[in-house]
N, C-alpha and C positions, 0 to 999 in steps of 0.2 A: 177197427183203427185204435180203440182204446186199449185192447189187449196187447197190441204190438208196442204201445208207448209204455204200458206196465212192465212188459217183458225187458225192454231197453233200460227202464229205470233200475229194475232189480238187477240186471246184469251190471249195471254201473256200481251199484252197492257191493255186489259179490266180488268184482273185480279189485275193490278198494283193499282187500285183504283182511277185512274184518272178521272176527271170530268170536262173536258175542250174539246176544238175542236178536240184534238187529239183522245180522247176517241170516240167522235161522227164519226170522220173519220174512226176509227177502226170498229165500228159498221157497218158502210156503206160498208167498205171492206169486213168484215166478211159476211155480207148478199150476196155480190157479189160472195164470196167464195162459200158459201152454194149453190148459183145458179150453179156455176161451177161443183159442186158436185151432182147436181140434186136434192138437197134438198130445194124444194120451201118452204115448211112449216116454216123452221127456217129463210129462206130469208125473208119471209113476216114478220116475228116477229122482225127481226132486222130492216127492213125498217121502221115498224111502230114505234118502239123505238126511231129510228133517228127523225122521224116526231113529236113524242111526245116533245123530248127535243128542237128541232129546227122546229116549225111548219111552217116555210116559207123555209124550205130546199127543193130547187125545185128538186134537183136529187132524193131525197127520195120519194117526192110527185109524181114525174113522174114513179118511179118503182112501187109505190103501185098503180097508175092507171093502168100500163100495167097489173097488175094481175087481173084486172076486165075482161080480156080476157082469155077465156079457152085456146085459142091456145097458148098465151104465157105461161101459166102454163104448158101445154103438151110439149112445146118446152124445158122448164127447165128440166121437168122430163125426158126428153130424154137425158140429160147430164148424168143422174145417172146410177148406175149399177142395175141389175135386182132386188136385195134386196130393194134398195132405192125406185124403182118404185112400188114395190108391197106394200111397208110400205105406201106410199103416194097416191095411187089410190083411196082410199076412200074419198079424199078430191076434186076429179074432178068434 
């Protein structure tokens, strides 16, 4: 439940149209919320976007590096419900 609220809060910040460090922080936190909900696909998209905006963002680069491991992706998928796992199993 906390992950859904975090996702909602981050979406609110991102919809505000901010283009600054706050928006980048919201993208990163949204990616972590996606992970908490078991949504690896959207987490990766947000981490990639952070890395595009800030190519030297160590935290985003580290998270993207983690996704090179199938075990990391499986552990993230384990956070989600059955529908989320079924939706994303094609990407394993």
